[in-house]
N, C-alpha and C positions, 0 to 999 in steps of 0.2 A: 600533457603532463610534463614534458621535457622542459617547458618554459618555467615551471615551478622549481626546477632543480638547477637552474643556471645561476649559481651563486658566484659572486665576485670575490676577489681576494682582499678588498679593502674593508675597513670596519666603519662603524658610524651609521651614516644614513643608508648605506647599502643593506644593513639588516632590515630596515623598514621597507626597502624596496623588495627584498626577498620575501618578507612576510606578505606584502601586497601581491606578489606573484602567486604564492601558494593559495592565498585567500581568493584571488580572482579565478584561478583554475578550478578550485573546489566549488565556488559559487556557480561558475558556468556549468559544471557537470551536474550539480544538483538542480539548479533552477532551469537548466536546459531540458531536463526530462520531466519536470513537474506538469507542464501542459499535456504531454502525451499520457502520463499516468492518470491524470484527472479525466481526460476526455475518453481515452480508450477503455477506462474501467466502466463506463456506462454500458448498459446492456442494450445496445442498439446494433443492428446489422446493416452492413452496407454503408455507402457514403450518403450522408444527408447534408443538405446545404446548411442547416442550422448548426450541426456539429462542426463543419468546416469553418463557418464564420466565427463561432465561439473559439475555436482553436486559434485562428489567426488574431482575434482580438486579445486573447490571453498572451500570445507571443508578442504582440505589439506592446502591451502594457509592461511586460517583464523587460523587454528591450529598452523601453523608454526610461524605466527606473534605473537601469544600468547606465545608460547614456547620460542621464541627468547627473548621476554621481561622477561621471567622467568630466562633464562640461561645467559643473558648478564651480564658482569662483572659490578658490582656497580649499579645494577638496583634498583631504588628507589621503583618501583612498582612491584617487583618480586612476592609478594604474590597475588596481584591483577591479574597479568597475569596468575599465576598458577590456580587460581580459575576460571578465564576466560576460560582457556584451558579445565578445567574439566567440568564446567557447560555447556560451549558452545559445547564441544564434545558430551556430553550426549544429548543435545537438537538436534544437527545436526544428530546424528545417530538414534534418535527416529523417524525421518521422513522417514527413509529408508524402513521400512515395508509397508508404505502407499504411496509409490512413484508412483504407477500406478493409484491412484485415485486423482482427482482434489479436492483441499480443498478450496472452496470459503470463508470459515469462518476461515481460518488459522490465519489471523491477529487478529480476536476476541479471538481465543484460546491463542494467545501470551499475549494479554491483561489480560486474566483470570489468567495467571500464575503470573502476577504482584501482 
């Protein structure tokens, strides 16, 4: 979140960069927890190979969308997408060690990060 508040002292294009920073951090936080909320909310116990594969496929698709926005030619939100990929990837991978436990309070943990 500290990246979102690194405001520069100049005006003009720095405003757009600051908006991109805030947008990227927010998108990373939200989309970084979407796969865990979707997969952990299923009423399944233990680790199943299908759940783990689905989780990694969803992670890959979200990460590819963010990286496409970064690498696309003439992307206006390239910095936001780069921060989205970074923060989102960190949040998505942080749930992997706890994959075999159901997290009924996962949504509340996401709100605590805000």
